[in-house]
NUTINU-204714 format. One record per residue (C-alpha): residue number from 1; residue in one letter; x, y, z. Coordinates in nm, 3 decimals. Example, Ala and Ser with C-alpha at 12.3 -4.5 7.8 and 13.67 -1.06 7.14 Angstrom:
REC  1  a  1.230  -0.450  0.780
REC  2  s  1.367  -0.106  0.714
# end
This chain:
REC  1  m  -2.949  1.046  -2.192
REC  2  k  -2.588  0.920  -2.195
REC  3  l  -2.463  1.276  -2.213
REC  4  a  -2.656  1.371  -1.901
REC  5  f  -2.513  1.078  -1.704
REC  6  t  -2.164  1.160  -1.829
REC  7  v  -2.195  1.525  -1.727
REC  8  i  -2.328  1.430  -1.381
REC  9  f  -2.050  1.174  -1.334
REC  10  v  -1.779  1.421  -1.436
REC  11  c  -1.921  1.688  -1.205
REC  12  l  -1.932  1.447  -0.911
REC  13  l  -1.581  1.329  -0.989
REC  14  l  -1.445  1.683  -1.001
REC  15  f  -1.627  1.773  -0.680
REC  16  g  -1.474  1.470  -0.511
REC  17  l  -1.127  1.551  -0.640
REC  18  f  -1.131  1.914  -0.533
REC  19  n  -1.303  1.863  -0.199
REC  20  l  -1.020  1.899  0.052
REC  21  k  -1.196  1.704  0.325
REC  22  s  -1.189  1.393  0.108
REC  23  f  -0.807  1.388  0.118
REC  24  k  -0.766  1.375  0.496
REC  25  w  -0.684  1.001  0.482
REC  26  l  -0.408  1.042  0.224
REC  27  p  -0.119  1.131  0.463
REC  28  t  -0.204  0.831  0.681
REC  29  i  -0.187  0.592  0.385
REC  30  i  0.138  0.741  0.255
REC  31  t  0.293  0.717  0.603
REC  32  k  0.191  0.352  0.642
REC  33  l  0.330  0.266  0.298
REC  34  a  0.660  0.437  0.379
REC  35  i  0.685  0.257  0.714
REC  36  g  0.611  -0.073  0.542
REC  37  a  0.885  -0.011  0.284
REC  38  l  1.137  0.082  0.555
REC  39  v  1.052  -0.227  0.758
REC  40  l  1.097  -0.444  0.450
REC  41  f  1.428  -0.275  0.373
REC  42  f  1.566  -0.349  0.720
REC  43  l  1.417  -0.698  0.712
REC  44  n  1.600  -0.763  0.386
REC  45  l  1.926  -0.641  0.541
REC  46  v  1.891  -0.880  0.834
REC  47  s  1.743  -1.176  0.648
REC  48  s  1.994  -1.172  0.364
REC  49  y  2.216  -1.388  0.585
REC  50  f  1.940  -1.653  0.588
REC  51  g  1.867  -1.642  0.215
REC  52  l  1.532  -1.462  0.241
REC  53  h  1.471  -1.167  0.013
REC  54  i  1.130  -0.999  0.000
REC  55  p  1.092  -0.752  -0.285
REC  56  i  0.980  -0.404  -0.188
REC  57  n  0.678  -0.315  -0.399
REC  58  l  0.336  -0.161  -0.348
REC  59  f  0.171  -0.488  -0.246
REC  60  t  0.426  -0.596  0.012
REC  61  s  0.462  -0.244  0.154
REC  62  t  0.085  -0.218  0.190
REC  63  v  0.052  -0.552  0.366
REC  64  v  0.339  -0.483  0.604
REC  65  g  0.241  -0.120  0.664
REC  66  f  -0.122  -0.191  0.746
REC  67  c  -0.092  -0.530  0.918
REC  68  g  0.234  -0.487  1.108
REC  69  i  0.401  -0.800  1.247
REC  70  p  0.132  -1.039  1.114
REC  71  g  0.186  -0.880  0.773
REC  72  i  0.560  -0.942  0.794
REC  73  i  0.499  -1.306  0.886
REC  74  t  0.245  -1.346  0.606
REC  75  v  0.464  -1.194  0.335
REC  76  a  0.773  -1.384  0.453
REC  77  s  0.587  -1.714  0.460
REC  78  l  0.444  -1.651  0.113
REC  79  f  0.790  -1.591  -0.028
REC  80  l  0.943  -1.884  0.158
REC  81  f  0.684  -2.143  0.061
REC  82  f  0.561  -2.031  -0.279
REC  83  l  0.858  -1.863  -0.446
# end
């Protein structure tokens, strides 16, 4: 019984991986992450005069890339008040 579930799961997983329509959202996510990282880079250049440094990692790039200006404010306030 476990073997049957494993075989079905692997087949569904492979079908999902090789189905090209399932990857149509991938360029959008990569673009938003890259924009978020660039915004954080330029924010770090400007805010270094004020003593604010926000590390560029997957979490901060995702928040800034998907949320925009509210994401920048959120990440900056988290780093100012908690770190």
